[in-house]
N, C-alpha and C positions, 0 to 999 in steps of 0.2 A: 203440605210439607215438601212433597216431591217436586211440585211445580216451582216453589221458591228456590230449591236447591238447583234445579235446572237453569233458572234465570240467573242465579248467582254465578254459575259456571260459565254461562254465555257471556255475562259482563266481563269476567276475568279474561276470557279468551279474546274478546274484542279489545280490551285494554292492552293485552300483551302484543297483539298484532300492530296496534298503533305505535307502540314504543320500541319495536324491533326494526332496525334498519339494516339493509345489506351492507356488508363490509366493502364490497366493490359494486356500486350501482351499475346496472346494465350488464352485469356478468352473470347471467343465470347459469346455474349448474357449476359455479366455480368450486374448485377443489383445493384443499391445502397443499396438494401435490403438484399444483400448477406452477411450474418453475418460473414462468414469465412474470408472475406477480409476487413471488415470495421475496421477503427481505433477505438480502444476501448474507446477513450475519447468521441466519439459521441454516444456511447451506454448507454442509461439511466440505464437500468437494466443489470447488468453484469451477465455473465454465467460462470460456471465452465469449465475449460479446461482439467480436469482430474477427476477421481473418488475421489482422495484424496482432491482435492479442493472442490468438491461437499460436501464431508464429513465435511470439515471445515465450509462451508457456512451453512449447516444444523445445525451444532453444535452451531454456533453463534445465529441462529434463535431460538433455543430451550433451551439454557442453559445460566446461568448468568456469569460463568467463563469458559474461554476456553484457552487452551495453544496450540499454533501452532508452531511446531518445524520442521525445514527443512533447506536445503542448500539455498544459494543465488539464487534468480530468480524464486522461486516457488510461488510467489504471496502472501506471508504471510501478508506483510504490506499493499499491495494494497487492498486485499480482506477485511481486517479488517477495513480499512478506508472507503472503499466503503460501507460496511455494517453500519458503523457509520453514514455516510451521509444519507443512506437510512432510518435508525431509526430516525434521526433528522427530516427529511422531512415528515415522516409519523406521527410524533407527539409522538412516543414511548418514546423519551427522550427529555429533554429541552436544553441540551448542549453536546458538545463533549470535552473530555479532553485527550490530547495526551502527552505522556511522553517518554523521551529517555535519557539514561545516556550520560553525556558529556565526552566521552572517545575518545581519538584520536587513529587512526589506526596505531600504531607503531611509530609515530613521534610526537614531541611536536611542537605546533604552537606558543608557548610563550604567552605573554599577548596580548589579542585582544582589540582594541579600541572600544569606544562606550558604550552605556548603556547595561543593562542586555539582552534585546532582541537582540541587535546587536552582543553581544558576543556569544549568543547561536545560532544565525542564521546558521552558518556553520554546527553545529552538527544536527540541526533539518531540514536541507534542504530536505532530502528524504520525510519527512512528508508533508512539504509545497508543494512539487512537486505532490504528490498523491492527496492532497486536491485541488490544483489548477486545476488538470485534471478533477476532479469530479464536482467542483463548479464554476470554472472560477476565474480569478484573482480579479476582482472588487468585486464580491460577497464574496470571501474569506476574503479580507481586511475588508469589512463591518462587517462580522461575528466575526472576531478577535477583531475589535474595540469595538463591543458590548458585548464581552466576551461570545458569544454563542459558539465559538471555543476557547479553551485555550490550548496553547502549553507550557509545563513546564518541567524543568529538574527533574530528579528523586530526587535530593537533596532537592527540595522544596515541596515534597509530604507528608512528615511526619506530623502527627497530623490532617490531613484532613479527612473528611467523604464525599465520593463522591456519592451523591444520585441523582436519576433521570438523569443520564448521561451515555454516552457511553465512556468507558475508553480504550485506546489502549496503551499498554506498548511495545514499539518497541526496538529491539536490546537488549533483556533481557539477552542475553549471556554475556553482559558486566556489569551485576549487580552481586553483591555478594549474597550469600544465605540470609543474613540479610536484604539486600535491597529488594529482591523479596518478602520476607515474609512481610516486612513493606508495600509494594505496594498492595499485595493481601488483606491485612487487612484494606485497605482504602475503600473497597466496601460498598456502602450504599444501601438503598432500591430502587427498580425499576431501577437498573443499570445493565449494562453489561460490563464485563472486558475481554479483549483479550490480552494475552501476546504472543509476537512473538520473535523468535530468532533461532540461529543456534549454538547448543552446541559445534560444531566442529570448530567454527570460532570466538573465543573470542579474544579480544585485551587486556585482563587482564593477569596478571602473571599466570603461571600454577597453577591449584588448587584453584584459587580464584573465578572463575565463579560458581554461585549456580544454574544455570538453569537446568542442567542435574539432579541434586539431587532433586530439587523441583519437576520436572516433574515425576521422578520415584516415589516419595512419593504421589503425587496427583493422579497418575493413580489408586491408591487404593480407591479413592473417586468416587463413581458411578456418582455423579452429576457434576463432572468436567471432561469433555472430553479432552484428550491429543491427538491431531491430529499430526501424524508424516508424513511429506511429504518427497519425495525422489528425486533422479536425474530425474526420469521419469516425474516429475511434473513441471520441469523447463520450463518457458515460455519465457525466454530471448533467445538470439542467441543460436542455437543448439550446438555451440562449448563450451558454458558454461558447459553444462552437460558432454561433453567429457573431458574437463579439470578437472572437479571435481572428475571424476572417477580415475584419475591418480595422482592428487596433494594431 
């Protein structure tokens, strides 16, 4: 009886070993605390992946207006929203305002059904994705319902004064000079505003984007840092950087 029991345990152990595979092959001794391989959505305090990203994070911490320019995948929007959530949770601001121009990428979708929020949802999806990653879907819905987080199109920002809030203007390369000037002058007391965009990837007609000119002018203002990220700061698939060097 004892021998049969030992043989049974031996077979179970062998079966378990055959069907258990390492989460990261070739990484013996991997620990859940190994930050290099952890999914960023489980990391409460984000960290820079390049010196330029660290420069951007430091600028957001110390200045009221920051411009972040760079190609796709350099973390401009994600870092800005992560800093916005951090400021909200620490009590530095009372709400977050996110804005993005409703410009289609080279093709027209026609008239979209639904109310204003439903019509704008496809354009604002990247902002929702970043917020959902930092806050979770249930908490994000609650904050939007309570107007702690507001997501608005650029067209609805005129005439407002944004005080005690963290403002992120995403895809600013799809704004005209006049629109960006209007957005910058919405800044109120105890607020932080971050503009992100790629001047080389605009969906407007040639010569209409105002981001490059605005950035060149604001670089003369010592209190407004203009952080320029490059292909070496891309944190998406390595092929993205390779493609951007030839496209």
